[in-house]
py3Dmol code that shows the C-alpha trace and the ligand (Angstrom):
import py3Dmol

protein = """\
ATOM      1  CA  MET A   1     -12.969 -13.266  -3.902  1.00  0.00           C
ATOM      2  CA  LEU A   2     -15.573 -12.745  -1.227  1.00  0.00           C
ATOM      3  CA  PHE A   3     -18.487 -10.427  -1.862  1.00  0.00           C
ATOM      4  CA  SER A   4     -20.423  -9.162   1.123  1.00  0.00           C
ATOM      5  CA  THR A   5     -23.636  -7.202   1.203  1.00  0.00           C
ATOM      6  CA  HIS A   6     -26.986  -7.260   3.055  1.00  0.00           C
ATOM      7  CA  ALA A   7     -30.574  -6.293   2.287  1.00  0.00           C
ATOM      8  CA  ALA A   8     -30.705  -4.385   5.592  1.00  0.00           C
ATOM      9  CA  TYR A   9     -28.378  -1.758   4.073  1.00  0.00           C
ATOM     10  CA  LEU A  10     -31.336  -0.592   1.996  1.00  0.00           C
ATOM     11  CA  GLU A  11     -33.323   0.113   5.168  1.00  0.00           C
ATOM     12  CA  HIS A  12     -31.102   3.015   6.196  1.00  0.00           C
ATOM     13  CA  LEU A  13     -32.920   6.099   4.910  1.00  0.00           C
ATOM     14  CA  ALA A  14     -31.070   9.385   5.120  1.00  0.00           C
ATOM     15  CA  GLY A  15     -34.053  11.581   4.249  1.00  0.00           C
ATOM     16  CA  PRO A  16     -35.851  12.727   1.088  1.00  0.00           C
ATOM     17  CA  ARG A  17     -33.620  13.819  -1.817  1.00  0.00           C
ATOM     18  CA  HIS A  18     -30.525  12.915   0.208  1.00  0.00           C
ATOM     19  CA  PRO A  19     -27.600  11.919  -2.047  1.00  0.00           C
ATOM     20  CA  GLU A  20     -26.676   8.973   0.206  1.00  0.00           C
ATOM     21  CA  ARG A  21     -29.685   6.878  -0.813  1.00  0.00           C
ATOM     22  CA  PRO A  22     -30.447   3.164  -1.139  1.00  0.00           C
ATOM     23  CA  GLU A  23     -30.305   3.398  -4.953  1.00  0.00           C
ATOM     24  CA  ARG A  24     -26.532   3.802  -4.589  1.00  0.00           C
ATOM     25  CA  LEU A  25     -26.200   0.269  -3.297  1.00  0.00           C
ATOM     26  CA  GLN A  26     -28.590  -1.056  -5.915  1.00  0.00           C
ATOM     27  CA  ALA A  27     -26.411   0.582  -8.592  1.00  0.00           C
ATOM     28  CA  VAL A  28     -23.319  -1.124  -7.183  1.00  0.00           C
ATOM     29  CA  LEU A  29     -25.054  -4.502  -7.163  1.00  0.00           C
ATOM     30  CA  SER A  30     -26.482  -4.136 -10.649  1.00  0.00           C
ATOM     31  CA  GLY A  31     -23.132  -2.961 -12.029  1.00  0.00           C
ATOM     32  CA  ILE A  32     -21.365  -5.979 -10.590  1.00  0.00           C
ATOM     33  CA  LYS A  33     -24.072  -8.279 -11.892  1.00  0.00           C
ATOM     34  CA  ARG A  34     -23.924  -6.776 -15.336  1.00  0.00           C
ATOM     35  CA  TYR A  35     -20.209  -6.213 -15.872  1.00  0.00           C
ATOM     36  CA  ALA A  36     -18.256  -8.467 -13.494  1.00  0.00           C
ATOM     37  CA  SER A  37     -18.252 -12.238 -13.796  1.00  0.00           C
ATOM     38  CA  ALA A  38     -20.468 -13.341 -10.961  1.00  0.00           C
ATOM     39  CA  ASP A  39     -18.971 -16.860 -10.974  1.00  0.00           C
ATOM     40  CA  ALA A  40     -15.792 -15.560  -9.390  1.00  0.00           C
ATOM     41  CA  LEU A  41     -17.663 -14.127  -6.389  1.00  0.00           C
ATOM     42  CA  ILE A  42     -18.214 -16.056  -3.172  1.00  0.00           C
ATOM     43  CA  PRO A  43     -21.157 -14.526  -1.282  1.00  0.00           C
ATOM     44  CA  LEU A  44     -20.442 -13.726   2.353  1.00  0.00           C
ATOM     45  CA  GLU A  45     -23.212 -12.816   4.794  1.00  0.00           C
ATOM     46  CA  PRO A  46     -22.049 -10.113   7.221  1.00  0.00           C
ATOM     47  CA  ILE A  47     -22.567 -10.539  10.960  1.00  0.00           C
ATOM     48  CA  ALA A  48     -23.456  -7.383  12.894  1.00  0.00           C
ATOM     49  CA  ALA A  49     -20.615  -5.842  14.902  1.00  0.00           C
ATOM     50  CA  THR A  50     -21.004  -6.320  18.654  1.00  0.00           C
ATOM     51  CA  HIS A  51     -20.630  -3.612  21.268  1.00  0.00           C
ATOM     52  CA  VAL A  52     -17.145  -4.950  22.043  1.00  0.00           C
ATOM     53  CA  ASP A  53     -16.202  -4.519  18.383  1.00  0.00           C
ATOM     54  CA  LEU A  54     -17.708  -1.034  18.121  1.00  0.00           C
ATOM     55  CA  GLU A  55     -16.287   0.162  21.433  1.00  0.00           C
ATOM     56  CA  ARG A  56     -12.736  -0.285  20.140  1.00  0.00           C
ATOM     57  CA  VAL A  57     -13.516   2.982  18.304  1.00  0.00           C
ATOM     58  CA  HIS A  58     -16.664   4.628  19.683  1.00  0.00           C
ATOM     59  CA  PRO A  59     -17.600   5.254  23.339  1.00  0.00           C
ATOM     60  CA  ARG A  60     -20.686   3.512  24.673  1.00  0.00           C
ATOM     61  CA  ALA A  61     -22.654   6.739  25.176  1.00  0.00           C
ATOM     62  CA  TYR A  62     -22.203   7.712  21.514  1.00  0.00           C
ATOM     63  CA  LEU A  63     -23.395   4.321  20.305  1.00  0.00           C
ATOM     64  CA  ASP A  64     -26.344   4.366  22.700  1.00  0.00           C
ATOM     65  CA  ARG A  65     -27.446   7.748  21.341  1.00  0.00           C
ATOM     66  CA  ILE A  66     -27.517   6.528  17.731  1.00  0.00           C
ATOM     67  CA  GLU A  67     -29.255   3.294  18.687  1.00  0.00           C
ATOM     68  CA  HIS A  68     -31.832   5.185  20.731  1.00  0.00           C
ATOM     69  CA  ILE A  69     -32.634   7.725  18.010  1.00  0.00           C
ATOM     70  CA  SER A  70     -32.853   4.983  15.378  1.00  0.00           C
ATOM     71  CA  THR A  71     -34.965   2.530  17.334  1.00  0.00           C
ATOM     72  CA  SER A  72     -37.331   5.212  18.616  1.00  0.00           C
ATOM     73  CA  GLY A  73     -38.389   6.213  15.107  1.00  0.00           C
ATOM     74  CA  GLY A  74     -35.402   8.051  13.682  1.00  0.00           C
ATOM     75  CA  GLY A  75     -34.189  11.640  13.585  1.00  0.00           C
ATOM     76  CA  ARG A  76     -31.390  13.983  12.710  1.00  0.00           C
ATOM     77  CA  LEU A  77     -27.978  13.239  14.233  1.00  0.00           C
ATOM     78  CA  ASP A  78     -26.163  16.243  12.769  1.00  0.00           C
ATOM     79  CA  PRO A  79     -26.809  18.661   9.885  1.00  0.00           C
ATOM     80  CA  ASP A  80     -25.953  16.029   7.212  1.00  0.00           C
ATOM     81  CA  THR A  81     -26.732  12.727   8.867  1.00  0.00           C
ATOM     82  CA  TYR A  82     -30.067  11.174   9.708  1.00  0.00           C
ATOM     83  CA  ALA A  83     -31.021   7.938  11.410  1.00  0.00           C
ATOM     84  CA  SER A  84     -34.137   6.078  10.317  1.00  0.00           C
ATOM     85  CA  PRO A  85     -35.686   3.089  12.121  1.00  0.00           C
ATOM     86  CA  GLY A  86     -33.538   0.737   9.981  1.00  0.00           C
ATOM     87  CA  THR A  87     -30.316   2.651  10.533  1.00  0.00           C
ATOM     88  CA  TRP A  88     -28.961   0.987  13.651  1.00  0.00           C
ATOM     89  CA  ARG A  89     -29.187  -2.510  12.175  1.00  0.00           C
ATOM     90  CA  ALA A  90     -27.729  -1.345   8.841  1.00  0.00           C
ATOM     91  CA  ALA A  91     -24.876   0.482  10.566  1.00  0.00           C
ATOM     92  CA  THR A  92     -23.909  -2.435  12.810  1.00  0.00           C
ATOM     93  CA  LEU A  93     -24.058  -4.819   9.832  1.00  0.00           C
ATOM     94  CA  ALA A  94     -21.910  -2.387   7.809  1.00  0.00           C
ATOM     95  CA  ALA A  95     -19.320  -2.234  10.574  1.00  0.00           C
ATOM     96  CA  GLY A  96     -19.560  -5.997  11.000  1.00  0.00           C
ATOM     97  CA  ALA A  97     -19.003  -6.699   7.290  1.00  0.00           C
ATOM     98  CA  GLY A  98     -15.306  -5.938   7.474  1.00  0.00           C
ATOM     99  CA  LEU A  99     -14.865  -8.058  10.598  1.00  0.00           C
ATOM    100  CA  THR A 100     -16.757 -10.970   9.048  1.00  0.00           C
ATOM    101  CA  ALA A 101     -14.671 -10.655   5.887  1.00  0.00           C
ATOM    102  CA  ALA A 102     -11.397 -10.601   7.834  1.00  0.00           C
ATOM    103  CA  GLU A 103     -12.341 -13.800   9.646  1.00  0.00           C
ATOM    104  CA  ALA A 104     -13.283 -15.516   6.399  1.00  0.00           C
ATOM    105  CA  LEU A 105     -10.018 -14.407   4.773  1.00  0.00           C
ATOM    106  CA  ARG A 106      -8.048 -15.685   7.766  1.00  0.00           C
ATOM    107  CA  ARG A 107      -9.744 -19.055   7.265  1.00  0.00           C
ATOM    108  CA  GLY A 108      -8.413 -19.026   3.711  1.00  0.00           C
ATOM    109  CA  GLU A 109     -11.764 -18.603   2.013  1.00  0.00           C
ATOM    110  CA  GLY A 110     -10.569 -15.992  -0.491  1.00  0.00           C
ATOM    111  CA  ASP A 111      -7.795 -13.697  -1.705  1.00  0.00           C
ATOM    112  CA  ALA A 112      -9.721 -10.478  -1.126  1.00  0.00           C
ATOM    113  CA  ALA A 113     -13.136  -9.201  -0.086  1.00  0.00           C
ATOM    114  CA  PHE A 114     -15.423  -6.451  -1.328  1.00  0.00           C
ATOM    115  CA  CYS A 115     -17.954  -5.172   1.201  1.00  0.00           C
ATOM    116  CA  ALA A 116     -20.819  -3.293  -0.475  1.00  0.00           C
ATOM    117  CA  VAL A 117     -22.137  -1.482   2.592  1.00  0.00           C
ATOM    118  CA  ARG A 118     -24.075   1.572   3.649  1.00  0.00           C
ATOM    119  CA  PRO A 119     -24.181   3.794   5.547  1.00  0.00           C
ATOM    120  CA  PRO A 120     -20.587   4.794   4.767  1.00  0.00           C
ATOM    121  CA  GLY A 121     -18.178   5.457   7.630  1.00  0.00           C
ATOM    122  CA  HIS A 122     -15.055   7.488   6.971  1.00  0.00           C
ATOM    123  CA  HIS A 123     -16.313  10.878   8.216  1.00  0.00           C
ATOM    124  CA  ALA A 124     -17.492   9.541  11.591  1.00  0.00           C
ATOM    125  CA  ASN A 125     -14.875   9.892  14.289  1.00  0.00           C
ATOM    126  CA  GLN A 126     -15.001   8.429  17.811  1.00  0.00           C
ATOM    127  CA  THR A 127     -17.713  10.739  19.109  1.00  0.00           C
ATOM    128  CA  GLU A 128     -19.273  12.550  16.146  1.00  0.00           C
ATOM    129  CA  SER A 129     -21.408  11.417  13.249  1.00  0.00           C
ATOM    130  CA  MET A 130     -20.977  13.601  10.211  1.00  0.00           C
ATOM    131  CA  GLY A 131     -21.127  13.626   6.420  1.00  0.00           C
ATOM    132  CA  PHE A 132     -23.659  10.766   6.090  1.00  0.00           C
ATOM    133  CA  CYS A 133     -21.482   8.561   8.378  1.00  0.00           C
ATOM    134  CA  LEU A 134     -22.422   7.161  11.797  1.00  0.00           C
ATOM    135  CA  ILE A 135     -20.003   4.375  12.645  1.00  0.00           C
ATOM    136  CA  SER A 136     -16.485   4.270  11.257  1.00  0.00           C
ATOM    137  CA  ASN A 137     -16.706   0.911   9.469  1.00  0.00           C
ATOM    138  CA  VAL A 138     -13.093   0.888   8.346  1.00  0.00           C
ATOM    139  CA  ALA A 139     -11.781   2.016  11.738  1.00  0.00           C
ATOM    140  CA  VAL A 140     -13.726  -0.733  13.530  1.00  0.00           C
ATOM    141  CA  LEU A 141     -12.030  -3.287  11.270  1.00  0.00           C
ATOM    142  CA  ALA A 142      -8.568  -1.729  11.492  1.00  0.00           C
ATOM    143  CA  ALA A 143      -8.769  -1.450  15.289  1.00  0.00           C
ATOM    144  CA  SER A 144      -9.666  -5.115  15.557  1.00  0.00           C
ATOM    145  CA  LEU A 145      -6.779  -6.154  13.307  1.00  0.00           C
ATOM    146  CA  ALA A 146      -4.317  -3.867  15.086  1.00  0.00           C
ATOM    147  CA  ASP A 147      -5.341  -5.348  18.446  1.00  0.00           C
ATOM    148  CA  GLN A 148      -4.425  -8.747  16.997  1.00  0.00           C
ATOM    149  CA  GLY A 149      -0.915  -7.486  16.253  1.00  0.00           C
ATOM    150  CA  GLU A 150      -1.413  -6.623  12.587  1.00  0.00           C
ATOM    151  CA  ARG A 151       0.052  -3.620  10.774  1.00  0.00           C
ATOM    152  CA  VAL A 152      -2.807  -2.089   8.857  1.00  0.00           C
ATOM    153  CA  LEU A 153      -2.664   0.164   5.806  1.00  0.00           C
ATOM    154  CA  ILE A 154      -5.870   2.112   5.168  1.00  0.00           C
ATOM    155  CA  LEU A 155      -5.965   3.637   1.699  1.00  0.00           C
ATOM    156  CA  ASP A 156      -8.827   6.110   1.317  1.00  0.00           C
ATOM    157  CA  TYR A 157      -9.450   7.169  -2.285  1.00  0.00           C
ATOM    158  CA  ASP A 158     -12.900   8.624  -1.681  1.00  0.00           C
ATOM    159  CA  ALA A 159     -13.002  12.177  -3.070  1.00  0.00           C
ATOM    160  CA  HIS A 160     -13.475  13.558   0.444  1.00  0.00           C
ATOM    161  CA  HIS A 161     -10.889  13.484   3.210  1.00  0.00           C
ATOM    162  CA  GLY A 162     -11.398  10.535   5.569  1.00  0.00           C
ATOM    163  CA  ASN A 163     -11.297  12.768   8.615  1.00  0.00           C
ATOM    164  CA  GLY A 164     -13.033  10.306  10.927  1.00  0.00           C
ATOM    165  CA  THR A 165     -10.636   7.464  10.194  1.00  0.00           C
ATOM    166  CA  GLN A 166      -7.731   9.889  10.539  1.00  0.00           C
ATOM    167  CA  ASP A 167      -8.926  11.055  13.961  1.00  0.00           C
ATOM    168  CA  VAL A 168      -9.245   7.492  15.271  1.00  0.00           C
ATOM    169  CA  PHE A 169      -5.636   6.566  14.408  1.00  0.00           C
ATOM    170  CA  TYR A 170      -3.904   9.959  14.555  1.00  0.00           C
ATOM    171  CA  HIS A 171      -1.723   8.910  17.504  1.00  0.00           C
ATOM    172  CA  ASP A 172      -1.469   5.226  16.565  1.00  0.00           C
ATOM    173  CA  PRO A 173       1.606   3.842  14.760  1.00  0.00           C
ATOM    174  CA  ARG A 174      -0.057   0.458  14.165  1.00  0.00           C
ATOM    175  CA  VAL A 175      -2.175   1.920  11.368  1.00  0.00           C
ATOM    176  CA  LEU A 176      -0.866   3.850   8.351  1.00  0.00           C
ATOM    177  CA  PHE A 177      -3.695   6.041   7.066  1.00  0.00           C
ATOM    178  CA  VAL A 178      -3.352   7.458   3.540  1.00  0.00           C
ATOM    179  CA  SER A 179      -6.048   9.696   2.041  1.00  0.00           C
ATOM    180  CA  LEU A 180      -6.143  11.199  -1.447  1.00  0.00           C
ATOM    181  CA  HIS A 181      -8.894  13.758  -1.830  1.00  0.00           C
ATOM    182  CA  GLN A 182     -10.102  16.864  -3.571  1.00  0.00           C
ATOM    183  CA  TRP A 183      -8.998  20.128  -2.013  1.00  0.00           C
ATOM    184  CA  PRO A 184     -10.694  22.335  -1.137  1.00  0.00           C
ATOM    185  CA  LEU A 185     -13.795  20.281  -0.358  1.00  0.00           C
ATOM    186  CA  TYR A 186     -15.887  19.072   2.553  1.00  0.00           C
ATOM    187  CA  PRO A 187     -14.987  18.428   5.370  1.00  0.00           C
ATOM    188  CA  GLY A 188     -12.082  20.892   5.106  1.00  0.00           C
ATOM    189  CA  THR A 189      -9.417  18.764   6.793  1.00  0.00           C
ATOM    190  CA  GLY A 190      -6.685  16.679   5.148  1.00  0.00           C
ATOM    191  CA  ARG A 191      -3.912  19.190   4.517  1.00  0.00           C
ATOM    192  CA  HIS A 192      -0.611  17.533   3.654  1.00  0.00           C
ATOM    193  CA  THR A 193       0.871  18.853   6.888  1.00  0.00           C
ATOM    194  CA  GLU A 194      -1.504  16.617   8.905  1.00  0.00           C
ATOM    195  CA  VAL A 195       0.877  13.687   9.420  1.00  0.00           C
ATOM    196  CA  GLY A 196      -0.144  12.184  12.748  1.00  0.00           C
ATOM    197  CA  SER A 197       1.027  13.103  16.200  1.00  0.00           C
ATOM    198  CA  GLY A 198       3.000  11.659  19.110  1.00  0.00           C
ATOM    199  CA  ALA A 199       3.734   7.972  18.488  1.00  0.00           C
ATOM    200  CA  GLY A 200       1.572   8.248  15.372  1.00  0.00           C
ATOM    201  CA  GLU A 201       3.643  10.995  13.761  1.00  0.00           C
ATOM    202  CA  GLY A 202       4.409   9.964  10.171  1.00  0.00           C
ATOM    203  CA  PHE A 203       1.600   7.394  10.125  1.00  0.00           C
ATOM    204  CA  THR A 204      -0.964   9.696   8.497  1.00  0.00           C
ATOM    205  CA  MET A 205      -0.392  10.820   4.915  1.00  0.00           C
ATOM    206  CA  ASN A 206      -2.691  13.285   3.173  1.00  0.00           C
ATOM    207  CA  VAL A 207      -2.653  14.012  -0.546  1.00  0.00           C
ATOM    208  CA  PRO A 208      -4.984  16.965  -1.244  1.00  0.00           C
ATOM    209  CA  LEU A 209      -5.469  17.494  -4.991  1.00  0.00           C
ATOM    210  CA  PRO A 210      -7.252  20.210  -6.990  1.00  0.00           C
ATOM    211  CA  PRO A 211     -10.587  19.912  -8.822  1.00  0.00           C
ATOM    212  CA  GLY A 212     -10.124  18.218 -12.200  1.00  0.00           C
ATOM    213  CA  THR A 213      -7.193  16.035 -11.124  1.00  0.00           C
ATOM    214  CA  THR A 214      -6.844  13.068 -13.485  1.00  0.00           C
ATOM    215  CA  GLY A 215      -5.693   9.487 -13.049  1.00  0.00           C
ATOM    216  CA  ASP A 216      -2.098  10.080 -14.155  1.00  0.00           C
ATOM    217  CA  VAL A 217      -1.482  12.293 -11.122  1.00  0.00           C
ATOM    218  CA  TYR A 218      -3.086   9.732  -8.822  1.00  0.00           C
ATOM    219  CA  LEU A 219      -0.881   6.969 -10.241  1.00  0.00           C
ATOM    220  CA  ARG A 220       2.217   9.093  -9.807  1.00  0.00           C
ATOM    221  CA  ALA A 221       1.171   9.792  -6.216  1.00  0.00           C
ATOM    222  CA  PHE A 222       0.873   6.046  -5.651  1.00  0.00           C
ATOM    223  CA  ASP A 223       4.278   5.289  -7.162  1.00  0.00           C
ATOM    224  CA  GLU A 224       6.416   8.209  -6.024  1.00  0.00           C
ATOM    225  CA  LEU A 225       4.871   9.329  -2.748  1.00  0.00           C
ATOM    226  CA  ILE A 226       2.798   6.556  -1.202  1.00  0.00           C
ATOM    227  CA  ALA A 227       4.661   3.385  -2.239  1.00  0.00           C
ATOM    228  CA  PRO A 228       7.933   4.275  -0.444  1.00  0.00           C
ATOM    229  CA  ARG A 229       6.056   5.083   2.760  1.00  0.00           C
ATOM    230  CA  VAL A 230       4.029   1.880   2.492  1.00  0.00           C
ATOM    231  CA  GLU A 231       7.157  -0.204   1.912  1.00  0.00           C
ATOM    232  CA  ALA A 232       8.786   1.281   5.024  1.00  0.00           C
ATOM    233  CA  PHE A 233       5.637   0.516   7.022  1.00  0.00           C
ATOM    234  CA  ALA A 234       5.364  -3.064   5.680  1.00  0.00           C
ATOM    235  CA  PRO A 235       1.626  -3.592   6.180  1.00  0.00           C
ATOM    236  CA  THR A 236       0.233  -7.041   6.893  1.00  0.00           C
ATOM    237  CA  TRP A 237      -3.310  -5.976   5.913  1.00  0.00           C
ATOM    238  CA  LEU A 238      -4.766  -3.538   3.407  1.00  0.00           C
ATOM    239  CA  ILE A 239      -8.151  -1.889   3.781  1.00  0.00           C
ATOM    240  CA  ILE A 240      -9.390   0.366   0.990  1.00  0.00           C
ATOM    241  CA  SER A 241     -11.949   3.051   1.831  1.00  0.00           C
ATOM    242  CA  ALA A 242     -13.473   2.868  -1.620  1.00  0.00           C
ATOM    243  CA  GLY A 243     -15.407   5.991  -2.386  1.00  0.00           C
ATOM    244  CA  PHE A 244     -16.218   6.353  -6.075  1.00  0.00           C
ATOM    245  CA  ASP A 245     -17.122  10.026  -5.838  1.00  0.00           C
ATOM    246  CA  GLY A 246     -13.777  10.927  -7.437  1.00  0.00           C
ATOM    247  CA  HIS A 247     -15.435   9.933 -10.715  1.00  0.00           C
ATOM    248  CA  ARG A 248     -15.795  12.853 -13.108  1.00  0.00           C
ATOM    249  CA  PHE A 249     -19.601  12.384 -13.236  1.00  0.00           C
ATOM    250  CA  ASP A 250     -20.073  12.697  -9.494  1.00  0.00           C
ATOM    251  CA  PRO A 251     -22.598  15.455  -8.723  1.00  0.00           C
ATOM    252  CA  ILE A 252     -21.076  16.628  -5.424  1.00  0.00           C
ATOM    253  CA  THR A 253     -17.328  16.661  -6.232  1.00  0.00           C
ATOM    254  CA  GLU A 254     -15.093  17.843  -9.081  1.00  0.00           C
ATOM    255  CA  LEU A 255     -12.273  15.348  -9.571  1.00  0.00           C
ATOM    256  CA  GLY A 256     -11.561  13.911 -13.024  1.00  0.00           C
ATOM    257  CA  LEU A 257     -11.321  10.150 -12.471  1.00  0.00           C
ATOM    258  CA  THR A 258     -13.009   7.364 -14.473  1.00  0.00           C
ATOM    259  CA  SER A 259     -13.733   3.710 -13.787  1.00  0.00           C
ATOM    260  CA  GLY A 260     -10.573   2.955 -15.787  1.00  0.00           C
ATOM    261  CA  ASP A 261      -8.584   4.996 -13.267  1.00  0.00           C
ATOM    262  CA  TYR A 262     -10.197   3.235 -10.304  1.00  0.00           C
ATOM    263  CA  ILE A 263      -9.232  -0.091 -11.878  1.00  0.00           C
ATOM    264  CA  ALA A 264      -5.607   0.997 -12.304  1.00  0.00           C
ATOM    265  CA  LEU A 265      -5.377   2.475  -8.799  1.00  0.00           C
ATOM    266  CA  THR A 266      -6.877  -0.572  -7.129  1.00  0.00           C
ATOM    267  CA  LYS A 267      -4.481  -2.865  -9.018  1.00  0.00           C
ATOM    268  CA  ARG A 268      -1.529  -0.860  -7.715  1.00  0.00           C
ATOM    269  CA  ALA A 269      -2.835  -0.853  -4.162  1.00  0.00           C
ATOM    270  CA  LEU A 270      -3.408  -4.609  -4.038  1.00  0.00           C
ATOM    271  CA  GLN A 271       0.344  -5.126  -4.383  1.00  0.00           C
ATOM    272  CA  TRP A 272       0.821  -3.544  -0.977  1.00  0.00           C
ATOM    273  CA  ALA A 273      -0.572  -6.471   1.043  1.00  0.00           C
ATOM    274  CA  PRO A 274      -0.479 -10.232   0.591  1.00  0.00           C
ATOM    275  CA  PRO A 275      -3.380 -12.183  -0.925  1.00  0.00           C
ATOM    276  CA  GLY A 276      -5.923 -13.064   1.715  1.00  0.00           C
ATOM    277  CA  ARG A 277      -5.269  -9.834   3.600  1.00  0.00           C
ATOM    278  CA  ARG A 278      -7.110  -7.280   1.438  1.00  0.00           C
ATOM    279  CA  ILE A 279     -10.535  -5.795   2.078  1.00  0.00           C
ATOM    280  CA  VAL A 280     -12.316  -3.095   0.091  1.00  0.00           C
ATOM    281  CA  MET A 281     -15.191  -1.271   1.762  1.00  0.00           C
ATOM    282  CA  LEU A 282     -17.606   1.009  -0.055  1.00  0.00           C
ATOM    283  CA  GLU A 283     -17.680   4.634   1.111  1.00  0.00           C
ATOM    284  CA  GLY A 284     -19.157   7.449  -1.048  1.00  0.00           C
ATOM    285  CA  GLY A 285     -20.097   7.855  -4.706  1.00  0.00           C
ATOM    286  CA  TYR A 286     -23.275   9.631  -5.793  1.00  0.00           C
ATOM    287  CA  ASP A 287     -23.579   9.143  -9.556  1.00  0.00           C
ATOM    288  CA  LEU A 288     -25.368   5.851 -10.122  1.00  0.00           C
ATOM    289  CA  ASP A 289     -23.669   4.978 -13.434  1.00  0.00           C
ATOM    290  CA  ALA A 290     -20.242   5.792 -12.034  1.00  0.00           C
ATOM    291  CA  LEU A 291     -20.947   3.630  -8.994  1.00  0.00           C
ATOM    292  CA  ALA A 292     -21.948   0.693 -11.187  1.00  0.00           C
ATOM    293  CA  TRP A 293     -18.875   0.980 -13.430  1.00  0.00           C
ATOM    294  CA  CYS A 294     -16.337   1.618 -10.684  1.00  0.00           C
ATOM    295  CA  ALA A 295     -17.635  -1.118  -8.392  1.00  0.00           C
ATOM    296  CA  ALA A 296     -17.679  -3.618 -11.258  1.00  0.00           C
ATOM    297  CA  GLY A 297     -14.145  -2.659 -12.253  1.00  0.00           C
ATOM    298  CA  VAL A 298     -12.791  -2.931  -8.716  1.00  0.00           C
ATOM    299  CA  VAL A 299     -14.539  -6.263  -8.157  1.00  0.00           C
ATOM    300  CA  GLY A 300     -12.957  -7.486 -11.390  1.00  0.00           C
ATOM    301  CA  VAL A 301      -9.516  -6.468 -10.136  1.00  0.00           C
ATOM    302  CA  LEU A 302     -10.096  -8.235  -6.808  1.00  0.00           C
ATOM    303  CA  ALA A 303     -11.270 -11.354  -8.615  1.00  0.00           C
ATOM    304  CA  GLY A 304      -7.919 -11.413 -10.395  1.00  0.00           C
ATOM    305  CA  GLU A 305      -9.353 -10.602 -13.761  1.00  0.00           C
ATOM    306  CA  ASP A 306      -8.132  -7.913 -16.091  1.00  0.00           C
ATOM    307  CA  PRO A 307     -11.276  -5.858 -16.446  1.00  0.00           C
ATOM    308  CA  GLU A 308     -11.493  -3.672 -19.470  1.00  0.00           C
ATOM    309  CA  PRO A 309     -12.834  -0.190 -18.935  1.00  0.00           C
ATOM    310  CA  ILE A 310     -16.586  -0.372 -19.314  1.00  0.00           C
ATOM    311  CA  ASP A 311     -16.642   1.504 -22.596  1.00  0.00           C
ATOM    312  CA  MET A 312     -14.478   3.753 -24.750  1.00  0.00           C
ATOM    313  CA  THR A 313     -15.263   6.824 -22.695  1.00  0.00           C
ATOM    314  CA  GLU A 314     -14.015   5.192 -19.523  1.00  0.00           C
ATOM    315  CA  SER A 315     -10.343   4.652 -20.258  1.00  0.00           C
ATOM    316  CA  GLU A 316      -7.655   5.985 -17.908  1.00  0.00           C
ATOM    317  CA  THR A 317      -7.302   9.769 -17.814  1.00  0.00           C
ATOM    318  CA  SER A 318      -4.379  12.169 -17.959  1.00  0.00           C
ATOM    319  CA  GLY A 319      -3.581  15.798 -18.542  1.00  0.00           C
ATOM    320  CA  GLY A 320      -5.493  17.348 -15.642  1.00  0.00           C
ATOM    321  CA  PRO A 321      -4.084  19.605 -12.939  1.00  0.00           C
ATOM    322  CA  GLY A 322      -2.463  18.473  -9.711  1.00  0.00           C
ATOM    323  CA  ALA A 323       1.152  17.726 -10.698  1.00  0.00           C
ATOM    324  CA  ARG A 324       2.493  20.828  -8.974  1.00  0.00           C
ATOM    325  CA  GLN A 325       0.608  20.079  -5.759  1.00  0.00           C
ATOM    326  CA  LEU A 326       1.848  16.491  -5.825  1.00  0.00           C
ATOM    327  CA  ASP A 327       5.465  17.585  -6.313  1.00  0.00           C
ATOM    328  CA  ALA A 328       5.198  19.867  -3.283  1.00  0.00           C
ATOM    329  CA  ILE A 329       3.759  17.071  -1.121  1.00  0.00           C
ATOM    330  CA  THR A 330       6.419  14.629  -2.309  1.00  0.00           C
ATOM    331  CA  SER A 331       9.225  17.067  -1.399  1.00  0.00           C
ATOM    332  CA  PHE A 332       7.586  17.652   1.968  1.00  0.00           C
ATOM    333  CA  TRP A 333       7.696  13.918   2.743  1.00  0.00           C
ATOM    334  CA  ARG A 334      11.224  13.442   1.360  1.00  0.00           C
ATOM    335  CA  GLU A 335      12.448  16.040   3.829  1.00  0.00           C
ATOM    336  CA  ARG A 336      10.978  14.049   6.716  1.00  0.00           C
ATOM    337  CA  GLN A 337      12.498  10.990   8.305  1.00  0.00           C
ATOM    338  CA  PRO A 338      10.956   8.044   6.414  1.00  0.00           C
ATOM    339  CA  ASP A 339       9.781   6.192   9.524  1.00  0.00           C
ATOM    340  CA  ARG A 340       9.705   7.668  12.980  1.00  0.00           C
TER     341      ARG A 340
END
"""
ligand_1 = """\
1
ZN
Zn -16.936 11.081 -0.413
"""
view = py3Dmol.view(width=600, height=400)
view.addModel(protein, "pdb")
view.setStyle({"model": 0}, {"cartoon": {"style": "trace"}})
view.addModel(ligand_1, "xyz")
view.setStyle({"model": 1}, {"stick": {}})
view.zoomTo()
view.show()
């Protein structure tokens, strides 16, 4: 498997005491170094996304504003999101990581890729930064693949709704966007009734789940709700928006997942696209231990190993709430036409 990261990602500074800090990436890297077998990883240097790449998603004026604020010393973009002098380069390299990985996978250089990037992207829509996100990394990749005729599944298991990614593809049947997230929680979107619109109706699937939801409910959502929709869609590529803030230790969310659950979920998801067509991109996750464990576990899965949960306390979880909510969402989708 390919492993992509860049030192420039540490140069994006979101402000003092901001949860989206460079130590997050360092935790991911140290976790992978410590727990995953580094021999299986092929390093891949990301190339920065070009304006052509970025403009598949974001208008020129929006990009120019971020670049200008960043390169003229930094400043606040919105209430949650700051740009520092290193932000523009970090953000374009983060968006470029997925594109670079897709090209390498197309050349047959690996079965899957993990892109350890920051800043994250899934809250940024076409014209608005928000929630620590400036450029929609996953959307830039998916838009490029879709323009090449691919059918792209984006699975977003970050604890927050991937509202930005959803907005970009809400009318677009080339991309199936699936988000599982805590509800209620920032940013407040992602109700199960948000299913896409126009030609894109049925190509957005939201699975809002209550605080405390455990891995058994997530797995059942994968098997009973998401898998049938994915099979009807028949994706040629899989992109995972991998936020690890669904971990029970995360300080800004309240879900009940462990690294063992993230391992099981990622294993399931990999079956939905062929080898060589699977890219995982880091989104959120704000507990440093959880980031290290989850990233190492997911990298192990991508490398084709059978990673054990990191320790006895990190086995798969069950018994939390969420079953009733999931049943309601599953009935809602069963009453719809499967693919229209
Ligand atoms: Zn998140």
